[in-house]
N, C-alpha and C positions, 0 to 999 in steps of 0.2 A: 501396395504402397505402404511404406512404414511411416511412423509418426513424424520424423524429421522431414521427409518429402512432402507430407501433407502440410506441415507448417510453412515450408518453402513455397508452396503453391497458393497460399492465402494472399489475396490482394488487399489493399487498403479498404476497398468497398466491402469485401467479404468480412473483413475484420470489424468494420463499423456495424454491419448487419448482425454479426454474432453478438457484439456488445449490446445492441438494442434488443435482440431476442432474449438475452439473459436478463436484462433490466426489466423488460415487460413480462417475461414468462411465456411468451408466445412468438411464433414465427411471423414474418410479414403477412402471410396469408391468413393469419388469425388462429392457426392450430396451436394448441397448448404444447409447450416443451415437456417431455418426460423428464424424470429425474436423471436418467442416464444421458439424455441429450444436453441437459443443463450442465452436468458435470463435465462432459466431453467438450462442450463449447467453452466453458471456463478454462479448462486446461489449454485449449487452443489459443484463447485470448492471452493467457499468461505467457505461453511459449512465444507467441508472436511479439508481445511486448518486450521480452528479453532480447530479441534479435533486432527489433526495428524502432523501438520507442525509447527516448532518453529516460533515465531512471526517475527523474522528478515528475514525469508526465504519465507514468505507468498506472494501470488500474490498481487501486488499493494503496498507492504510495502515501505514506505519512511522513511529513518532514520532521527532522530531528528537532527537539526542543533546544532553544538557545538559552543558556543561563545568563540572566541579566545581572544577578548579584549572587554572591556566595550564600550558602544556607545560613550561616551565622551573621546576622545583620548587626549584632552588637559586638563588633570587633573591639578589642582592647586598643587603647590609644597608642600603645607602644608597638602594635602590630606583631606581637610575639605569639607563637603557637603553643606555648607552654601551658601547664595546668592553670585553670582559672578557678578561683574560689567560688563556692556557691553563695548566693545571697538569698537568705530565707525571708519570706514575706509572711506577715500575719494578717 
């Protein structure tokens, strides 16, 4: 069985079980995950997510930041983008 077939055979219950095992670091029977098992489980979770889960609900999703205002909050009153003289403060 190749990797794609393996991902296709994952059910939602298996997916949730894999996620829980990776989060806790142990299988449901209490046995600790090895480093290889953790790595392979994470790869399976990510691959399953890509096929079955909407982007904003995937593991590790970080929503993009929304700009509320431009970086320069001291806009010139004439709204021009030309050079602006420096104002020295003492």
